[in-house]
PDB file with SEQRES, HELIX, SHEET and CRYST1 records, atoms N, CA, C and O in Angstrom:
SEQRES   1 A   70  UNK UNK UNK UNK UNK UNK UNK UNK UNK UNK UNK UNK UNK          
SEQRES   2 A   70  UNK UNK UNK UNK UNK UNK UNK UNK UNK UNK UNK UNK UNK          
SEQRES   3 A   70  UNK UNK UNK UNK UNK UNK UNK UNK UNK UNK UNK UNK UNK          
SEQRES   4 A   70  UNK UNK UNK UNK UNK UNK UNK UNK UNK UNK UNK UNK UNK          
SEQRES   5 A   70  UNK UNK UNK UNK UNK UNK UNK UNK UNK UNK UNK UNK UNK          
SEQRES   6 A   70  UNK UNK UNK UNK UNK                                          
HELIX    1 AA1 UNK A    3  UNK A    8  1                                   6    
HELIX    2 AA2 UNK A   10  UNK A   20  1                                  11    
HELIX    3 AA3 UNK A   26  UNK A   32  1                                   7    
HELIX    4 AA4 UNK A   36  UNK A   47  1                                  12    
HELIX    5 AA5 UNK A   51  UNK A   64  1                                  14    
CRYST1    1.000    1.000    1.000  90.00  90.00  90.00 P 1           1          
ATOM      1  N   UNK A   1       2.963  -0.098   9.083  1.00  0.00           N  
ATOM      2  CA  UNK A   1       1.776  -0.892   9.328  1.00  0.00           C  
ATOM      3  C   UNK A   1       2.007  -2.264   8.698  1.00  0.00           C  
ATOM      4  O   UNK A   1       2.324  -2.352   7.511  1.00  0.00           O  
ATOM      5  N   UNK A   2       1.851  -3.329   9.474  1.00  0.00           N  
ATOM      6  CA  UNK A   2       2.082  -4.652   8.915  1.00  0.00           C  
ATOM      7  C   UNK A   2       0.823  -5.188   8.244  1.00  0.00           C  
ATOM      8  O   UNK A   2      -0.243  -4.576   8.305  1.00  0.00           O  
ATOM      9  N   UNK A   3       0.971  -6.344   7.604  1.00  0.00           N  
ATOM     10  CA  UNK A   3      -0.130  -6.899   6.820  1.00  0.00           C  
ATOM     11  C   UNK A   3      -1.376  -7.151   7.671  1.00  0.00           C  
ATOM     12  O   UNK A   3      -2.487  -6.869   7.222  1.00  0.00           O  
ATOM     13  N   UNK A   4      -1.215  -7.674   8.889  1.00  0.00           N  
ATOM     14  CA  UNK A   4      -2.372  -7.912   9.756  1.00  0.00           C  
ATOM     15  C   UNK A   4      -3.085  -6.611  10.089  1.00  0.00           C  
ATOM     16  O   UNK A   4      -4.314  -6.563  10.132  1.00  0.00           O  
ATOM     17  N   UNK A   5      -2.315  -5.558  10.324  1.00  0.00           N  
ATOM     18  CA  UNK A   5      -2.914  -4.264  10.622  1.00  0.00           C  
ATOM     19  C   UNK A   5      -3.659  -3.721   9.405  1.00  0.00           C  
ATOM     20  O   UNK A   5      -4.748  -3.161   9.531  1.00  0.00           O  
ATOM     21  N   UNK A   6      -3.058  -3.894   8.220  1.00  0.00           N  
ATOM     22  CA  UNK A   6      -3.704  -3.432   6.991  1.00  0.00           C  
ATOM     23  C   UNK A   6      -5.031  -4.148   6.817  1.00  0.00           C  
ATOM     24  O   UNK A   6      -6.055  -3.510   6.572  1.00  0.00           O  
ATOM     25  N   UNK A   7      -5.021  -5.463   6.940  1.00  0.00           N  
ATOM     26  CA  UNK A   7      -6.256  -6.211   6.761  1.00  0.00           C  
ATOM     27  C   UNK A   7      -7.268  -5.865   7.852  1.00  0.00           C  
ATOM     28  O   UNK A   7      -8.468  -5.817   7.583  1.00  0.00           O  
ATOM     29  N   UNK A   8      -6.809  -5.627   9.060  1.00  0.00           N  
ATOM     30  CA  UNK A   8      -7.710  -5.255  10.142  1.00  0.00           C  
ATOM     31  C   UNK A   8      -8.340  -3.896   9.941  1.00  0.00           C  
ATOM     32  O   UNK A   8      -9.471  -3.668  10.369  1.00  0.00           O  
ATOM     33  N   UNK A   9      -7.623  -2.988   9.294  1.00  0.00           N  
ATOM     34  CA  UNK A   9      -8.126  -1.633   9.045  1.00  0.00           C  
ATOM     35  C   UNK A   9      -8.736  -1.480   7.655  1.00  0.00           C  
ATOM     36  O   UNK A   9      -9.099  -0.377   7.247  1.00  0.00           O  
ATOM     37  N   UNK A  10      -8.846  -2.575   6.942  1.00  0.00           N  
ATOM     38  CA  UNK A  10      -9.301  -2.514   5.555  1.00  0.00           C  
ATOM     39  C   UNK A  10     -10.654  -1.823   5.421  1.00  0.00           C  
ATOM     40  O   UNK A  10     -10.859  -1.032   4.500  1.00  0.00           O  
ATOM     41  N   UNK A  11     -11.573  -2.117   6.330  1.00  0.00           N  
ATOM     42  CA  UNK A  11     -12.902  -1.512   6.220  1.00  0.00           C  
ATOM     43  C   UNK A  11     -12.831   0.007   6.303  1.00  0.00           C  
ATOM     44  O   UNK A  11     -13.609   0.703   5.650  1.00  0.00           O  
ATOM     45  N   UNK A  12     -11.905   0.522   7.097  1.00  0.00           N  
ATOM     46  CA  UNK A  12     -11.753   1.968   7.207  1.00  0.00           C  
ATOM     47  C   UNK A  12     -11.216   2.567   5.908  1.00  0.00           C  
ATOM     48  O   UNK A  12     -11.641   3.647   5.497  1.00  0.00           O  
ATOM     49  N   UNK A  13     -10.287   1.870   5.266  1.00  0.00           N  
ATOM     50  CA  UNK A  13      -9.634   2.410   4.078  1.00  0.00           C  
ATOM     51  C   UNK A  13     -10.345   2.044   2.786  1.00  0.00           C  
ATOM     52  O   UNK A  13     -10.047   2.599   1.729  1.00  0.00           O  
ATOM     53  N   UNK A  14     -11.272   1.123   2.869  1.00  0.00           N  
ATOM     54  CA  UNK A  14     -11.997   0.671   1.688  1.00  0.00           C  
ATOM     55  C   UNK A  14     -12.674   1.834   0.973  1.00  0.00           C  
ATOM     56  O   UNK A  14     -12.688   1.883  -0.257  1.00  0.00           O  
ATOM     57  N   UNK A  15     -13.226   2.756   1.723  1.00  0.00           N  
ATOM     58  CA  UNK A  15     -13.877   3.921   1.122  1.00  0.00           C  
ATOM     59  C   UNK A  15     -12.901   4.788   0.350  1.00  0.00           C  
ATOM     60  O   UNK A  15     -13.225   5.280  -0.730  1.00  0.00           O  
ATOM     61  N   UNK A  16     -11.713   4.978   0.894  1.00  0.00           N  
ATOM     62  CA  UNK A  16     -10.697   5.773   0.201  1.00  0.00           C  
ATOM     63  C   UNK A  16     -10.254   5.087  -1.088  1.00  0.00           C  
ATOM     64  O   UNK A  16     -10.038   5.738  -2.110  1.00  0.00           O  
ATOM     65  N   UNK A  17     -10.124   3.773  -1.024  1.00  0.00           N  
ATOM     66  CA  UNK A  17      -9.744   3.009  -2.214  1.00  0.00           C  
ATOM     67  C   UNK A  17     -10.850   3.130  -3.257  1.00  0.00           C  
ATOM     68  O   UNK A  17     -10.567   3.303  -4.442  1.00  0.00           O  
ATOM     69  N   UNK A  18     -12.080   3.044  -2.834  1.00  0.00           N  
ATOM     70  CA  UNK A  18     -13.225   3.157  -3.756  1.00  0.00           C  
ATOM     71  C   UNK A  18     -13.263   4.539  -4.397  1.00  0.00           C  
ATOM     72  O   UNK A  18     -13.577   4.661  -5.581  1.00  0.00           O  
ATOM     73  N   UNK A  19     -12.946   5.585  -3.628  1.00  0.00           N  
ATOM     74  CA  UNK A  19     -12.896   6.938  -4.189  1.00  0.00           C  
ATOM     75  C   UNK A  19     -11.811   7.040  -5.260  1.00  0.00           C  
ATOM     76  O   UNK A  19     -12.015   7.659  -6.304  1.00  0.00           O  
ATOM     77  N   UNK A  20     -10.671   6.436  -4.994  1.00  0.00           N  
ATOM     78  CA  UNK A  20      -9.535   6.498  -5.924  1.00  0.00           C  
ATOM     79  C   UNK A  20      -9.791   5.694  -7.193  1.00  0.00           C  
ATOM     80  O   UNK A  20      -9.498   6.158  -8.295  1.00  0.00           O  
ATOM     81  N   UNK A  21     -10.334   4.500  -7.040  1.00  0.00           N  
ATOM     82  CA  UNK A  21     -10.565   3.596  -8.162  1.00  0.00           C  
ATOM     83  C   UNK A  21     -12.042   3.225  -8.207  1.00  0.00           C  
ATOM     84  O   UNK A  21     -12.427   2.127  -7.803  1.00  0.00           O  
ATOM     85  N   UNK A  22     -12.859   4.137  -8.696  1.00  0.00           N  
ATOM     86  CA  UNK A  22     -14.307   4.001  -8.686  1.00  0.00           C  
ATOM     87  C   UNK A  22     -14.859   2.847  -9.503  1.00  0.00           C  
ATOM     88  O   UNK A  22     -16.006   2.448  -9.301  1.00  0.00           O  
ATOM     89  N   UNK A  23     -14.081   2.308 -10.413  1.00  0.00           N  
ATOM     90  CA  UNK A  23     -14.560   1.174 -11.208  1.00  0.00           C  
ATOM     91  C   UNK A  23     -14.533  -0.139 -10.422  1.00  0.00           C  
ATOM     92  O   UNK A  23     -15.116  -1.134 -10.853  1.00  0.00           O  
ATOM     93  N   UNK A  24     -13.863  -0.142  -9.284  1.00  0.00           N  
ATOM     94  CA  UNK A  24     -13.835  -1.350  -8.464  1.00  0.00           C  
ATOM     95  C   UNK A  24     -15.144  -1.456  -7.698  1.00  0.00           C  
ATOM     96  O   UNK A  24     -15.594  -0.491  -7.081  1.00  0.00           O  
ATOM     97  N   UNK A  25     -15.740  -2.614  -7.740  1.00  0.00           N  
ATOM     98  CA  UNK A  25     -17.024  -2.819  -7.065  1.00  0.00           C  
ATOM     99  C   UNK A  25     -16.796  -3.185  -5.600  1.00  0.00           C  
ATOM    100  O   UNK A  25     -15.676  -3.485  -5.187  1.00  0.00           O  
ATOM    101  N   UNK A  26     -17.868  -3.153  -4.835  1.00  0.00           N  
ATOM    102  CA  UNK A  26     -17.779  -3.594  -3.443  1.00  0.00           C  
ATOM    103  C   UNK A  26     -17.338  -5.053  -3.370  1.00  0.00           C  
ATOM    104  O   UNK A  26     -16.589  -5.432  -2.470  1.00  0.00           O  
ATOM    105  N   UNK A  27     -17.799  -5.869  -4.312  1.00  0.00           N  
ATOM    106  CA  UNK A  27     -17.364  -7.273  -4.335  1.00  0.00           C  
ATOM    107  C   UNK A  27     -15.853  -7.366  -4.548  1.00  0.00           C  
ATOM    108  O   UNK A  27     -15.181  -8.156  -3.886  1.00  0.00           O  
ATOM    109  N   UNK A  28     -15.320  -6.567  -5.463  1.00  0.00           N  
ATOM    110  CA  UNK A  28     -13.867  -6.551  -5.677  1.00  0.00           C  
ATOM    111  C   UNK A  28     -13.143  -6.194  -4.379  1.00  0.00           C  
ATOM    112  O   UNK A  28     -12.182  -6.853  -3.982  1.00  0.00           O  
ATOM    113  N   UNK A  29     -13.626  -5.139  -3.734  1.00  0.00           N  
ATOM    114  CA  UNK A  29     -12.963  -4.668  -2.520  1.00  0.00           C  
ATOM    115  C   UNK A  29     -13.061  -5.688  -1.392  1.00  0.00           C  
ATOM    116  O   UNK A  29     -12.127  -5.838  -0.605  1.00  0.00           O  
ATOM    117  N   UNK A  30     -14.181  -6.383  -1.314  1.00  0.00           N  
ATOM    118  CA  UNK A  30     -14.314  -7.441  -0.306  1.00  0.00           C  
ATOM    119  C   UNK A  30     -13.331  -8.566  -0.572  1.00  0.00           C  
ATOM    120  O   UNK A  30     -12.784  -9.141   0.369  1.00  0.00           O  
ATOM    121  N   UNK A  31     -13.100  -8.889  -1.830  1.00  0.00           N  
ATOM    122  CA  UNK A  31     -12.155  -9.944  -2.187  1.00  0.00           C  
ATOM    123  C   UNK A  31     -10.709  -9.517  -1.945  1.00  0.00           C  
ATOM    124  O   UNK A  31      -9.869 -10.340  -1.582  1.00  0.00           O  
ATOM    125  N   UNK A  32     -10.426  -8.253  -2.142  1.00  0.00           N  
ATOM    126  CA  UNK A  32      -9.061  -7.740  -1.971  1.00  0.00           C  
ATOM    127  C   UNK A  32      -8.623  -7.808  -0.510  1.00  0.00           C  
ATOM    128  O   UNK A  32      -7.502  -8.225  -0.219  1.00  0.00           O  
ATOM    129  N   UNK A  33      -9.495  -7.403   0.407  1.00  0.00           N  
ATOM    130  CA  UNK A  33      -9.238  -7.437   1.848  1.00  0.00           C  
ATOM    131  C   UNK A  33      -7.862  -6.906   2.239  1.00  0.00           C  
ATOM    132  O   UNK A  33      -7.200  -7.479   3.104  1.00  0.00           O  
ATOM    133  N   UNK A  34      -7.434  -5.829   1.614  1.00  0.00           N  
ATOM    134  CA  UNK A  34      -6.179  -5.197   2.000  1.00  0.00           C  
ATOM    135  C   UNK A  34      -4.937  -5.783   1.369  1.00  0.00           C  
ATOM    136  O   UNK A  34      -3.831  -5.351   1.695  1.00  0.00           O  
ATOM    137  N   UNK A  35      -5.073  -6.749   0.479  1.00  0.00           N  
ATOM    138  CA  UNK A  35      -3.896  -7.372  -0.156  1.00  0.00           C  
ATOM    139  C   UNK A  35      -3.493  -6.572  -1.390  1.00  0.00           C  
ATOM    140  O   UNK A  35      -4.258  -6.437  -2.345  1.00  0.00           O  
ATOM    141  N   UNK A  36      -2.295  -6.057  -1.343  1.00  0.00           N  
ATOM    142  CA  UNK A  36      -1.790  -5.194  -2.415  1.00  0.00           C  
ATOM    143  C   UNK A  36      -1.788  -5.890  -3.765  1.00  0.00           C  
ATOM    144  O   UNK A  36      -2.199  -5.298  -4.763  1.00  0.00           O  
ATOM    145  N   UNK A  37      -1.335  -7.133  -3.816  1.00  0.00           N  
ATOM    146  CA  UNK A  37      -1.250  -7.832  -5.101  1.00  0.00           C  
ATOM    147  C   UNK A  37      -2.642  -8.033  -5.713  1.00  0.00           C  
ATOM    148  O   UNK A  37      -2.799  -7.992  -6.934  1.00  0.00           O  
ATOM    149  N   UNK A  38      -3.633  -8.245  -4.872  1.00  0.00           N  
ATOM    150  CA  UNK A  38      -5.007  -8.368  -5.358  1.00  0.00           C  
ATOM    151  C   UNK A  38      -5.510  -7.031  -5.890  1.00  0.00           C  
ATOM    152  O   UNK A  38      -6.169  -6.974  -6.929  1.00  0.00           O  
ATOM    153  N   UNK A  39      -5.196  -5.961  -5.172  1.00  0.00           N  
ATOM    154  CA  UNK A  39      -5.602  -4.628  -5.611  1.00  0.00           C  
ATOM    155  C   UNK A  39      -4.976  -4.297  -6.958  1.00  0.00           C  
ATOM    156  O   UNK A  39      -5.652  -3.798  -7.857  1.00  0.00           O  
ATOM    157  N   UNK A  40      -3.710  -4.571  -7.092  1.00  0.00           N  
ATOM    158  CA  UNK A  40      -3.007  -4.287  -8.341  1.00  0.00           C  
ATOM    159  C   UNK A  40      -3.667  -5.012  -9.511  1.00  0.00           C  
ATOM    160  O   UNK A  40      -3.903  -4.412 -10.560  1.00  0.00           O  
ATOM    161  N   UNK A  41      -3.960  -6.277  -9.338  1.00  0.00           N  
ATOM    162  CA  UNK A  41      -4.598  -7.052 -10.397  1.00  0.00           C  
ATOM    163  C   UNK A  41      -5.969  -6.526 -10.763  1.00  0.00           C  
ATOM    164  O   UNK A  41      -6.320  -6.454 -11.940  1.00  0.00           O  
ATOM    165  N   UNK A  42      -6.747  -6.157  -9.756  1.00  0.00           N  
ATOM    166  CA  UNK A  42      -8.095  -5.630 -10.014  1.00  0.00           C  
ATOM    167  C   UNK A  42      -8.033  -4.283 -10.727  1.00  0.00           C  
ATOM    168  O   UNK A  42      -8.853  -4.007 -11.602  1.00  0.00           O  
ATOM    169  N   UNK A  43      -7.068  -3.446 -10.360  1.00  0.00           N  
ATOM    170  CA  UNK A  43      -6.910  -2.158 -11.040  1.00  0.00           C  
ATOM    171  C   UNK A  43      -6.536  -2.388 -12.499  1.00  0.00           C  
ATOM    172  O   UNK A  43      -7.071  -1.733 -13.393  1.00  0.00           O  
ATOM    173  N   UNK A  44      -5.615  -3.321 -12.736  1.00  0.00           N  
ATOM    174  CA  UNK A  44      -5.213  -3.630 -14.106  1.00  0.00           C  
ATOM    175  C   UNK A  44      -6.417  -4.043 -14.950  1.00  0.00           C  
ATOM    176  O   UNK A  44      -6.602  -3.565 -16.069  1.00  0.00           O  
ATOM    177  N   UNK A  45      -7.231  -4.938 -14.395  1.00  0.00           N  
ATOM    178  CA  UNK A  45      -8.409  -5.426 -15.120  1.00  0.00           C  
ATOM    179  C   UNK A  45      -9.430  -4.321 -15.357  1.00  0.00           C  
ATOM    180  O   UNK A  45      -9.937  -4.167 -16.468  1.00  0.00           O  
ATOM    181  N   UNK A  46      -9.729  -3.557 -14.322  1.00  0.00           N  
ATOM    182  CA  UNK A  46     -10.791  -2.556 -14.401  1.00  0.00           C  
ATOM    183  C   UNK A  46     -10.437  -1.391 -15.321  1.00  0.00           C  
ATOM    184  O   UNK A  46     -11.311  -0.823 -15.977  1.00  0.00           O  
ATOM    185  N   UNK A  47      -9.149  -1.038 -15.366  1.00  0.00           N  
ATOM    186  CA  UNK A  47      -8.740   0.141 -16.116  1.00  0.00           C  
ATOM    187  C   UNK A  47      -7.938  -0.179 -17.373  1.00  0.00           C  
ATOM    188  O   UNK A  47      -7.584   0.728 -18.127  1.00  0.00           O  
ATOM    189  N   UNK A  48      -7.647  -1.464 -17.608  1.00  0.00           N  
ATOM    190  CA  UNK A  48      -6.913  -1.848 -18.815  1.00  0.00           C  
ATOM    191  C   UNK A  48      -5.520  -1.251 -18.870  1.00  0.00           C  
ATOM    192  O   UNK A  48      -5.074  -0.780 -19.916  1.00  0.00           O  
ATOM    193  N   UNK A  49      -4.832  -1.275 -17.722  1.00  0.00           N  
ATOM    194  CA  UNK A  49      -3.484  -0.699 -17.652  1.00  0.00           C  
ATOM    195  C   UNK A  49      -2.476  -1.791 -17.314  1.00  0.00           C  
ATOM    196  O   UNK A  49      -2.838  -2.910 -16.953  1.00  0.00           O  
ATOM    197  N   UNK A  50      -1.212  -1.435 -17.441  1.00  0.00           N  
ATOM    198  CA  UNK A  50      -0.140  -2.389 -17.163  1.00  0.00           C  
ATOM    199  C   UNK A  50       0.062  -2.573 -15.660  1.00  0.00           C  
ATOM    200  O   UNK A  50      -0.411  -1.776 -14.850  1.00  0.00           O  
ATOM    201  N   UNK A  51       0.766  -3.626 -15.315  1.00  0.00           N  
ATOM    202  CA  UNK A  51       1.096  -3.885 -13.915  1.00  0.00           C  
ATOM    203  C   UNK A  51       1.899  -2.719 -13.339  1.00  0.00           C  
ATOM    204  O   UNK A  51       1.669  -2.292 -12.208  1.00  0.00           O  
ATOM    205  N   UNK A  52       2.833  -2.215 -14.125  1.00  0.00           N  
ATOM    206  CA  UNK A  52       3.679  -1.113 -13.666  1.00  0.00           C  
ATOM    207  C   UNK A  52       2.852   0.134 -13.377  1.00  0.00           C  
ATOM    208  O   UNK A  52       3.087   0.819 -12.382  1.00  0.00           O  
ATOM    209  N   UNK A  53       1.887   0.429 -14.241  1.00  0.00           N  
ATOM    210  CA  UNK A  53       1.035   1.602 -14.026  1.00  0.00           C  
ATOM    211  C   UNK A  53       0.163   1.415 -12.786  1.00  0.00           C  
ATOM    212  O   UNK A  53      -0.015   2.346 -12.000  1.00  0.00           O  
ATOM    213  N   UNK A  54      -0.378   0.214 -12.613  1.00  0.00           N  
ATOM    214  CA  UNK A  54      -1.194  -0.063 -11.424  1.00  0.00           C  
ATOM    215  C   UNK A  54      -0.359   0.106 -10.162  1.00  0.00           C  
ATOM    216  O   UNK A  54      -0.820   0.694  -9.183  1.00  0.00           O  
ATOM    217  N   UNK A  55       0.863  -0.407 -10.181  1.00  0.00           N  
ATOM    218  CA  UNK A  55       1.754  -0.280  -9.022  1.00  0.00           C  
ATOM    219  C   UNK A  55       2.080   1.181  -8.745  1.00  0.00           C  
ATOM    220  O   UNK A  55       2.150   1.594  -7.587  1.00  0.00           O  
ATOM    221  N   UNK A  56       2.277   1.958  -9.794  1.00  0.00           N  
ATOM    222  CA  UNK A  56       2.560   3.388  -9.614  1.00  0.00           C  
ATOM    223  C   UNK A  56       1.367   4.100  -8.991  1.00  0.00           C  
ATOM    224  O   UNK A  56       1.533   4.956  -8.121  1.00  0.00           O  
ATOM    225  N   UNK A  57       0.166   3.747  -9.437  1.00  0.00           N  
ATOM    226  CA  UNK A  57      -1.025   4.354  -8.854  1.00  0.00           C  
ATOM    227  C   UNK A  57      -1.155   3.996  -7.370  1.00  0.00           C  
ATOM    228  O   UNK A  57      -1.525   4.839  -6.553  1.00  0.00           O  
ATOM    229  N   UNK A  58      -0.849   2.746  -7.029  1.00  0.00           N  
ATOM    230  CA  UNK A  58      -0.907   2.331  -5.629  1.00  0.00           C  
ATOM    231  C   UNK A  58       0.144   3.082  -4.826  1.00  0.00           C  
ATOM    232  O   UNK A  58      -0.135   3.527  -3.713  1.00  0.00           O  
ATOM    233  N   UNK A  59       1.340   3.229  -5.367  1.00  0.00           N  
ATOM    234  CA  UNK A  59       2.394   3.986  -4.679  1.00  0.00           C  
ATOM    235  C   UNK A  59       1.955   5.430  -4.440  1.00  0.00           C  
ATOM    236  O   UNK A  59       2.167   5.979  -3.359  1.00  0.00           O  
ATOM    237  N   UNK A  60       1.345   6.039  -5.452  1.00  0.00           N  
ATOM    238  CA  UNK A  60       0.851   7.410  -5.314  1.00  0.00           C  
ATOM    239  C   UNK A  60      -0.234   7.479  -4.241  1.00  0.00           C  
ATOM    240  O   UNK A  60      -0.274   8.425  -3.454  1.00  0.00           O  
ATOM    241  N   UNK A  61      -1.110   6.480  -4.212  1.00  0.00           N  
ATOM    242  CA  UNK A  61      -2.164   6.410  -3.209  1.00  0.00           C  
ATOM    243  C   UNK A  61      -1.567   6.323  -1.814  1.00  0.00           C  
ATOM    244  O   UNK A  61      -2.032   6.997  -0.894  1.00  0.00           O  
ATOM    245  N   UNK A  62      -0.543   5.499  -1.653  1.00  0.00           N  
ATOM    246  CA  UNK A  62       0.116   5.358  -0.349  1.00  0.00           C  
ATOM    247  C   UNK A  62       0.702   6.686   0.111  1.00  0.00           C  
ATOM    248  O   UNK A  62       0.602   7.043   1.285  1.00  0.00           O  
ATOM    249  N   UNK A  63       1.309   7.408  -0.809  1.00  0.00           N  
ATOM    250  CA  UNK A  63       1.904   8.696  -0.451  1.00  0.00           C  
ATOM    251  C   UNK A  63       0.852   9.719  -0.047  1.00  0.00           C  
ATOM    252  O   UNK A  63       1.128  10.605   0.761  1.00  0.00           O  
ATOM    253  N   UNK A  64      -0.342   9.605  -0.597  1.00  0.00           N  
ATOM    254  CA  UNK A  64      -1.379  10.595  -0.307  1.00  0.00           C  
ATOM    255  C   UNK A  64      -2.250  10.223   0.891  1.00  0.00           C  
ATOM    256  O   UNK A  64      -3.103  11.009   1.303  1.00  0.00           O  
ATOM    257  N   UNK A  65      -2.043   9.036   1.448  1.00  0.00           N  
ATOM    258  CA  UNK A  65      -2.820   8.579   2.606  1.00  0.00           C  
ATOM    259  C   UNK A  65      -1.872   7.984   3.640  1.00  0.00           C  
ATOM    260  O   UNK A  65      -0.666   7.890   3.412  1.00  0.00           O  
ATOM    261  N   UNK A  66      -2.423   7.590   4.762  1.00  0.00           N  
ATOM    262  CA  UNK A  66      -1.643   6.893   5.776  1.00  0.00           C  
ATOM    263  C   UNK A  66      -1.603   5.397   5.530  1.00  0.00           C  
ATOM    264  O   UNK A  66      -1.013   4.651   6.311  1.00  0.00           O  
ATOM    265  N   UNK A  67      -2.230   4.954   4.445  1.00  0.00           N  
ATOM    266  CA  UNK A  67      -2.368   3.521   4.199  1.00  0.00           C  
ATOM    267  C   UNK A  67      -1.110   2.971   3.557  1.00  0.00           C  
ATOM    268  O   UNK A  67      -0.686   3.454   2.507  1.00  0.00           O  
ATOM    269  N   UNK A  68      -0.514   1.975   4.171  1.00  0.00           N  
ATOM    270  CA  UNK A  68       0.711   1.356   3.661  1.00  0.00           C  
ATOM    271  C   UNK A  68       0.536  -0.159   3.644  1.00  0.00           C  
ATOM    272  O   UNK A  68       0.071  -0.764   4.611  1.00  0.00           O  
ATOM    273  N   UNK A  69       0.912  -0.738   2.544  1.00  0.00           N  
ATOM    274  CA  UNK A  69       0.935  -2.197   2.437  1.00  0.00           C  
ATOM    275  C   UNK A  69       2.325  -2.687   2.745  1.00  0.00           C  
ATOM    276  O   UNK A  69       3.305  -1.982   2.506  1.00  0.00           O  
ATOM    277  N   UNK A  70       2.419  -3.881   3.270  1.00  0.00           N  
ATOM    278  CA  UNK A  70       3.726  -4.508   3.532  1.00  0.00           C  
ATOM    279  C   UNK A  70       3.950  -5.625   2.558  1.00  0.00           C  
ATOM    280  O   UNK A  70       4.988  -6.285   2.603  1.00  0.00           O  
TER     281      UNK A  70                                                      
END                                                                             
C-alpha cells in the first residue's frame, strides 16, 4: 500500500490506531493523517517512550493488521 493509499484509507484505520494507542486524541489522529513519522512522534510523547520503542510498536501493529506505511 503506498502513501496515497494509506492516507486515503486513514479514516478506516484510525479506529484501529485509536484502539492500539488510546492516549492519542482524535485531534492527534486528524493531524497524523496516516503519516508514520507523525504517529511515531505522537506515540513517543503520549507514552513517554523512545523512538525505537515507538517504531517497534508500529511494526507490531503493522504485522497484526493489513495497514502498512511506506
